[in-house]
C-alpha positions as CSV (number, residue, x, y, z in Angstrom):
1,M,114.3,70.4,114.1
2,R,112.9,74.0,114.3
3,M,109.7,74.2,116.3
4,P,106.9,76.3,114.8
5,R,106.3,79.7,116.3
6,K,102.8,80.5,117.6
7,W,100.7,83.7,117.4
8,E,97.4,84.5,119.2
9,Q,96.3,87.0,116.6
10,A,96.6,87.5,112.8
11,F,95.8,90.1,110.3
12,Y,94.3,90.1,106.8
13,R,93.0,92.6,104.2
14,D,89.4,92.6,103.2
15,R,88.4,93.2,99.6
16,T,88.5,97.0,100.1
17,G,92.0,96.9,101.4
18,V,91.1,97.5,105.1
19,E,93.2,95.6,107.6
20,R,91.2,93.2,109.8
21,K,92.4,91.6,113.0
22,V,91.4,88.1,114.1
23,Q,92.0,86.3,117.4
24,A,92.9,82.7,117.8
25,D,89.8,82.1,119.9
26,E,87.7,82.7,116.7
27,L,89.2,79.5,115.3
28,H,86.8,77.5,117.4
29,D,84.0,78.5,115.0
30,P,84.1,76.1,112.0
31,T,82.5,78.7,109.7
32,R,84.9,81.4,110.7
33,R,87.8,79.0,110.4
34,A,86.8,78.0,106.9
35,F,86.6,81.7,105.8
36,L,90.0,82.5,107.3
37,K,91.6,79.6,105.5
38,T,90.8,81.5,102.3
39,Q,92.6,84.7,103.5
40,E,96.3,85.6,103.4
41,L,97.2,86.0,107.1
42,W,100.2,87.9,108.4
43,D,101.6,89.0,111.8
44,A,101.0,92.6,113.2
45,D,104.0,94.0,111.3
46,G,102.9,92.5,108.0
47,E,106.2,90.7,107.8
48,I,105.6,87.0,108.6
49,R,103.1,84.8,106.8
50,L,100.8,83.0,109.2
51,F,98.6,79.8,108.9
52,I,95.8,78.3,111.0
53,R,96.2,75.4,113.4
54,A,92.8,74.4,114.8
55,R,94.2,72.3,117.6
56,S,91.5,71.2,120.0
57,G,91.5,73.4,123.1
58,A,94.4,75.5,121.9
59,P,93.9,76.9,118.4
60,H,96.5,79.4,117.2
61,F,98.3,80.8,114.2
62,Y,101.8,79.6,113.3
63,S,104.6,80.0,110.9
64,L,107.1,77.2,110.3
65,C,109.4,79.6,108.4
66,D,109.6,83.3,108.4
67,S,108.1,84.2,105.0
68,V,108.8,87.9,105.1
69,R,106.8,90.2,102.8
70,Q,109.2,92.6,101.1
71,F,108.8,96.3,101.9
72,I,109.7,98.4,98.8
73,S,110.5,102.1,99.1
74,R,111.0,104.6,96.3
75,A,113.3,106.6,98.6
76,E,111.6,109.8,97.4
77,H,112.3,112.3,100.2
78,S,113.2,115.5,98.5
79,R,111.8,118.8,99.9
80,L,109.9,119.4,96.6
81,H,108.3,116.0,96.8
82,N,107.2,116.4,100.4
83,Q,105.8,119.9,99.8
84,R,103.8,118.7,96.8
85,V,102.3,115.8,98.8
86,D,101.2,118.2,101.5
87,Q,99.9,120.6,98.9
88,L,97.8,117.9,97.2
89,L,96.5,116.5,100.5
90,A,95.2,120.0,101.5
91,A,93.7,120.7,98.1
92,L,91.8,117.4,97.8
93,Q,90.2,117.5,101.3
94,P,86.9,119.1,100.0
95,Q,84.4,116.4,99.0
96,G,83.1,115.8,95.5
97,F,86.0,116.4,93.2
98,S,85.5,115.0,89.7
99,F,88.6,113.1,88.5
100,G,88.9,112.7,84.8
101,Y,90.5,113.7,81.6
102,R,89.8,115.8,78.5
103,N,88.8,114.0,75.3
104,F,89.4,115.9,72.1
105,T,88.3,113.3,69.5
106,A,85.0,115.0,68.8
107,G,86.6,118.4,68.1
108,E,85.5,120.3,71.2
109,P,87.1,119.1,74.4
110,A,84.8,116.9,76.4
111,W,85.3,116.1,80.1
112,I,85.3,112.4,80.8
113,E,84.9,111.5,84.4
114,L,86.6,108.5,85.9
115,F,85.2,108.9,89.4
116,S,84.1,111.4,92.0
117,T,85.4,111.7,95.5
118,E,82.1,112.0,97.2
119,Q,82.5,110.9,100.9
120,Y,86.2,110.0,100.4
121,R,88.9,110.4,103.0
122,W,92.5,111.3,101.9
123,E,95.6,110.4,103.9
124,K,99.3,110.5,103.2
125,E,102.0,107.9,103.5
126,V,99.6,105.0,103.6
127,T,101.2,101.5,103.6
128,R,99.3,98.8,101.8
129,T,99.7,95.2,101.1
130,L,100.1,94.4,97.4
131,G,100.5,90.6,97.1
132,A,104.0,89.7,98.2
133,I,105.1,93.3,98.8
134,R,104.2,96.3,100.8
135,W,104.2,99.8,99.4
136,R,103.8,103.2,101.0
137,H,101.6,105.4,98.8
138,D,102.2,109.2,98.9
139,L,98.4,109.7,99.0
140,F,95.6,107.2,99.4
141,A,91.8,107.5,99.6
142,A,88.8,105.2,99.9
143,Q,85.1,105.7,100.2
144,L,84.1,106.2,103.8
145,A,81.1,103.8,103.4
146,H,83.5,101.2,102.1
147,R,81.7,101.0,98.7
148,L,83.9,99.5,96.1
149,S,83.0,99.8,92.4
150,D,84.3,101.3,89.2
151,R,82.6,104.5,90.3
152,S,83.9,104.3,93.8
153,P,87.4,102.8,93.5
154,L,90.4,102.8,95.8
155,V,92.6,105.7,94.7
156,A,96.4,106.2,95.2
157,I,98.5,109.1,94.1
158,E,102.2,108.8,93.5
159,V,104.2,112.1,93.4
160,I,107.4,111.6,91.4
161,D,110.4,113.9,91.6
162,S,113.6,111.9,91.0
163,H,112.7,108.3,91.6
164,F,110.2,106.2,89.6
165,P,108.4,103.4,91.5
166,A,110.2,100.1,91.6
167,A,109.2,97.6,88.8
168,A,107.9,95.2,91.5
169,A,105.5,97.8,92.8
170,F,104.5,98.8,89.3
171,E,103.6,95.2,88.3
172,A,101.7,94.8,91.6
173,W,99.6,97.8,90.8
174,L,98.8,96.5,87.3
175,K,97.8,93.1,88.8
176,L,95.7,94.6,91.6
177,S,93.9,97.0,89.3
178,A,92.9,94.1,87.1
179,E,91.4,92.3,90.0
180,M,89.5,95.1,91.8
181,P,88.4,98.7,91.3
182,C,91.6,100.6,92.0
183,L,93.4,103.5,90.4
184,V,97.0,104.7,90.8
185,L,97.4,108.3,89.6
186,F,100.7,109.9,88.8
187,D,101.9,113.5,89.4
188,F,105.3,114.7,88.1
189,I,107.1,117.6,89.8
190,R,109.1,118.4,86.7
191,K,105.8,119.4,85.1
192,K,103.7,120.3,88.1
193,N,100.0,121.0,87.4
194,Y,100.3,119.6,83.8
195,F,100.0,115.8,84.2
196,F,97.9,116.2,87.4
197,Q,96.0,119.4,87.8
198,V,93.6,120.4,90.6
199,D,91.1,123.1,89.6
200,K,89.4,124.4,92.7
201,Q,87.0,126.6,90.7
202,T,85.5,123.8,88.6
203,H,86.1,121.2,91.3
204,R,87.8,119.0,88.8
205,V,91.1,117.1,88.8
206,R,92.6,116.4,85.4
207,V,94.8,113.3,85.2
208,V,96.9,112.2,82.3
209,F,98.8,109.0,83.4
210,Y,97.1,106.4,85.6
211,I,96.8,102.7,86.2
212,F,93.4,101.1,86.0
213,D,91.9,97.8,84.9
214,G,95.3,96.1,84.5
215,F,96.7,98.8,82.1
216,V,98.6,102.0,82.1
217,W,96.4,104.7,80.6
218,R,97.1,108.1,79.0
219,S,94.1,110.3,78.9
220,G,91.6,107.5,78.3
221,Q,93.9,105.5,76.0
222,P,95.2,102.2,77.4
223,W,98.7,100.9,76.6
224,A,97.9,97.3,75.9
225,G,100.5,94.6,76.9
226,C,102.7,97.1,78.7
227,T,105.3,96.1,81.3
228,A,106.6,98.2,84.2
229,N,109.9,99.1,82.5
230,W,108.3,99.8,79.1
231,S,105.7,102.1,80.7
232,K,108.3,104.0,82.6
233,E,110.3,104.7,79.5
234,K,107.2,105.9,77.7
235,V,106.4,108.2,80.5
236,R,110.0,109.5,80.8
237,A,109.9,110.5,77.2
238,E,107.1,113.0,77.9
239,I,108.4,114.5,81.1
């Protein structure tokens, strides 16, 4: 019979997506132990699912089987892709960009803001846990004060050259965005500065395709009942 493996520390993500470390000694505290039982715990590499064993005198984390979280990569490594990621990272560093879209329903185009990046920090190649998978975002930003609301959401940008995100990642984004304030914005190198445009003069970022609230959106219009494959085909038809 295989003996359970033991760990002296474990990691979980809080509601803002920030990774938190917990030591086995903390399991002596009944309140802390009860809270950690509600969290999804993993090892330092985010590969092995861990559980609590509150054994008297020797509490620890264990895994009876190696439940490995799948890491999904889009294999997007072209020179154009990498250059665009670096370009956007530099362009978005100033604070207070208004992200939104243009609404033409009233005749004159109106600017509809989705959120503003006041006190946000942008980083590239950020790996995040999305349920049973891990995904490396091209760009990712969160509010420095860790506020999390519809006006201060977590934000990821995916720069697409030749490879669309895997269906599993797409579905994970849809699910996560339905559960917490989170947007995934899309930039397409084939039509650079059309579907995702940074205007430094007006301090606005116009987005066309994005994931929010459990749906794929196109300029403020949600695609109800969409799946990953259906959405990708719809997007492909426009680029």
